[in-house]
C-alpha positions in Angstrom: 1.9 -43.0 36.5 0.1 -40.0 37.9 0.2 -36.8 36.0 1.0 -33.5 37.7 -1.6 -30.8 37.0 -0.3 -28.1 34.6 0.8 -25.0 36.4 -0.9 -21.9 35.1 1.2 -18.8 35.5 -0.2 -16.1 37.7 -1.0 -12.7 36.4 2.1 -11.3 38.3 4.3 -14.0 36.7 3.1 -13.1 33.2 3.5 -9.4 33.7 7.0 -9.8 35.0 7.9 -12.2 32.2 6.6 -9.7 29.6 8.6 -6.9 31.3 11.8 -9.0 31.2 11.2 -9.9 27.5 10.6 -6.2 26.7 14.0 -5.3 28.3 15.8 -8.0 26.2 14.1 -6.9 23.0 14.9 -3.3 23.6 18.6 -4.3 24.4 18.7 -6.1 21.0 17.3 -3.2 19.0 20.7 -1.9 18.0 21.6 -5.4 16.9 18.5 -5.7 14.7 19.3 -2.3 13.2 22.9 -3.3 12.4 21.7 -6.6 10.9 19.2 -4.9 8.7 22.0 -2.5 7.4 24.3 -5.5 6.7 21.4 -7.3 4.8 20.9 -4.3 2.7 24.6 -4.1 1.8 24.8 -7.8 0.9 21.6 -7.6 -1.2 23.2 -4.6 -2.9 26.0 -6.9 -4.1 23.4 -8.6 -6.4 22.4 -5.5 -8.4 22.8 -6.3 -12.0 22.2 -10.0 -11.4 19.4 -11.6 -13.5 16.1 -11.8 -11.6 16.1 -15.6 -11.8 19.7 -16.0 -10.5 20.8 -16.6 -7.0 24.2 -15.9 -5.5 26.3 -17.2 -2.6 28.7 -15.1 -0.6 31.2 -16.7 1.8 32.2 -15.5 5.2 34.6 -17.4 7.5 31.9 -18.7 9.7 28.7 -18.3 7.6 27.5 -18.4 4.1 25.0 -15.9 2.8 22.6 -17.2 0.0 20.6 -14.6 -1.9 17.8 -16.1 -3.7 16.1 -15.2 -7.0 13.8 -12.2 -7.0 10.3 -13.0 -5.6 7.4 -12.7 -7.9 5.7 -9.4 -7.5 2.2 -8.8 -8.9 0.6 -5.4 -9.4 -2.5 -4.2 -11.2 -1.6 -2.7 -14.6 -4.7 -0.5 -15.0 -7.2 -0.1 -12.2 -9.7 1.6 -14.7 -9.7 -1.5 -16.9 -10.2 -3.7 -13.9 -13.1 -1.5 -12.8 -14.6 -1.8 -16.3 -14.2 -5.6 -16.3 -15.6 -6.3 -12.9 -18.2 -3.6 -12.7 -18.6 -1.0 -9.9 -20.2 -3.4 -7.3 -17.6 -6.2 -7.5 -14.7 -3.7 -7.8 -15.7 -1.9 -4.7 -16.1 -5.2 -2.8 -12.6 -6.3 -3.7 -10.8 -3.0 -3.8 -9.1 -1.4 -0.8 -7.5 2.0 -0.5 -4.9 3.0 2.1 -6.2 5.7 4.4 -2.9 7.5 4.0 -3.6 7.9 0.3 -7.0 9.4 1.0 -5.5 11.8 3.6 -2.9 12.8 1.0 -5.6 13.9 -1.5 -8.5 15.1 0.7 -8.2 18.2 2.8 -8.6 17.7 6.6 -12.0 19.5 6.9 -13.5 17.1 4.2 -12.1 13.8 5.6 -15.1 13.2 8.0 -17.2 12.8 4.9 -15.1 9.9 3.7 -13.3 8.5 6.8 -15.0 7.1 9.9 -12.9 7.1 13.1 -13.9 5.3 16.3 -12.3 4.0 19.4 -12.5 0.3 18.3 -8.8 -0.3 17.6 -6.4 -2.4 19.7 -5.4 -1.2 23.2 -1.9 -0.3 24.1 -0.2 -2.3 26.8 2.8 -0.9 28.6 4.8 -2.8 31.2 7.2 -0.8 33.3 9.4 -1.3 36.4 7.4 -1.0 39.6 7.7 2.4 41.2 8.0 4.2 37.8 5.1 6.5 37.0 3.2 5.7 33.9 3.5 8.1 31.0 0.2 9.5 29.9 0.2 9.2 26.0 -3.1 10.3 24.7 -3.6 10.2 21.0 
């Protein structure tokens, strides 16, 4: 039996497929928003339930099962961890959200602490042919 060579999509086919997918995803956005709101409502029904307990809620066509709370871990005292690990190791394993620094360091001082360069991911926009691209400089 002779195998047919795999067909590799052309760049035009991939661009068109991505455009079609983006249209479908955009059309579903209101559905995703509504689903998230309903999920929050159902999860709200479990307030007061023990963290280890689960609950089941019946619909006419579906059943919703809410599991036990997930295990969440946080550092109790960062200063104690710093003392235990030492400065070198602590700084190797520690990370700080840039937004937290921006919240506490005035804009004129930030270049001393934050490096910014054009090395992030590129934006890709696919639009219907004949539509002018929107210039969105950041």
